[in-house]
N, C-alpha and C positions, 0 to 999 in steps of 0.2 A: 094394316092399311098401306097401300101402295102411294106413292112420291110420281107427280107429275110431274114433267119439265117441260120447258116450251122455248127454243133457239130458232130465230128469223128476224125477218124483219117487222116490224110494228104493229104495219095490217097483216099480216101472215099470221103472226104468233094473236092475234084481237079474234082471226076469223077461227082459229082451233079453239081459243078458249072456250066461247062460245058454245060452237061444236061438241066439246067435253063435258062442259057442265050442264049439259044436259041426259048426261048419264051419270047418276051419280053414283050408281053399282061400283062405278068399275073402281072407286079406291077400296074397296073392301072384298072385291074379288078373287080369287088364288090368279097371281102371276100368268100361271099361257093362256087363262080362258079371256084374263085381261088383255090381254098383247093382242088376241086373234078378233076382240071385240075394236079395239082401238086401230088394227088396222084397217078391218072394214070401213073404219069410218074416216080414215084416210082418206083409202080409195073413191067413198062414195064423194064427199064433199070436197076432194081434188084438193089436201091441203098440202102446203109446198114447205110449211114449218118443220123443223126438227122435232118429235116430241119422245119424247126419255121417258121411261116406266122404272121407277128404282134403277136409275144409271144407265141402262142402254135402250140406244134405238130403236122403236119400233119402225118395220120397216114396211114400204109402199109395193105390195103386190103386183100392183095393175102396172106402176113406174119400171121395175125391173121387170117384168113381162116384156112389155112394150118394148123396152129398148132392147131384150133378147131378141125378141122377132125380124126388128134392124137388121143386129150383128147377124142373125141367120141367111135372114135375103140379100143381106151385101156378102155376106162371107168369109167377109176382114171386123178386125176391129177399130178401125182406122179407112176414113175415104182416103184414096190411092191419088186421085186425081186434086187436092186441096190440101194433103200431106198434115190432115191436123187431124186430134181423133175424134172427130165427128162421130162416130158409128157409138163406139162406149163412153156413156153416158158418164159423168163425175158423179152423179147418186151409184150408178150400177158398181162404179171405180171401188167407190167405198165401203161396197154390201163387202166385194170380195175382196176386198185386204182386211175390213173388220171383222167379220164373220166367216168367210168362208173357210180358212187355213192357209191365207195366202201370209206370203213377205211384203211390208211396203219395198215395194220397190222404188221409193226416189218418188214417183210423181204417176200421172197416166201415161205418161208415152213408157216409161219404166214397164210399168203391167203389158202395155201391149206389145213393146219390144220379147218379150219374154212368150206372150201370148197373142202371136198377133194376126191368128184365124180361127174361125167358130168351131172347126175340127180343133184346131190349141183348146181352144175353151171347154168340148167336151169332154177331152182327155183332165182336164183339171178339174173337173165336175169330177171325175173319177175317181181322181187320186189329186186330191191338195200337196200342199207343198210338205207336210208333217207325213205322209202315207197311206193317209185315207181317205174314202168318199167323202165328200162334204156331207153330206148326210152324218155322217157314222160322225163326222167331227163335233155335228150342235150337238148341243145340251138337250136335253129335253124341254127345259124351263124355255129357251126360247122359240116356241110354238109359232111364230110372225115368219123368222128367218125357216124354219121348218116347212111350213105349209111353200112358200116362195122355191126353195131346194127340192122340194116334193115336183112342183110344177114344173122346176128347170127341165129338172129328170124325164120328165112324160114329153116334157119339147126334146128336148136331144135326143132319146133312148126310145122313138116310139112302137120300136117293134119289142125290146127287152120287157116297158108300161103293157105290152098288149099281152104278151107272153104271162104275164105276172098277174095279170087281173082272167086272162082263161083260167087259172090253176085254182083260183078260190072259189 
């Protein structure tokens, strides 16, 4: 039986509980499948609360990929004009250091100091701080994060993705 927990504002939690409760099978599904279903619900309903399944956050693919697009368009993870981390979102930063094999660099500025550009972010996804690609680093059960990382890799390495799909 899967255990679902919610963290956030009262309004955000109320909305998330109402959405999740409509999907009664989530509690009895295999964890990998349940994580993907919850991720779809988070993105479809723009849920802002943190939803944990069996103690681990289920991540919004939509929020992370939107932030990645901003980073790629801008070329850096920070806004040079405003001198603040306006490009890398707190949410994406949490994903990077909680899931992708990055040590905690103190705060978002510490992370940006180590990986200031979109090219640096690209290199991190090739080889994280533990010497593996981010996709290799992720456990199989973490299906929501794996799906996000696969989409990130397609965006960061479009030619490589094109060549891989041609071989299939």
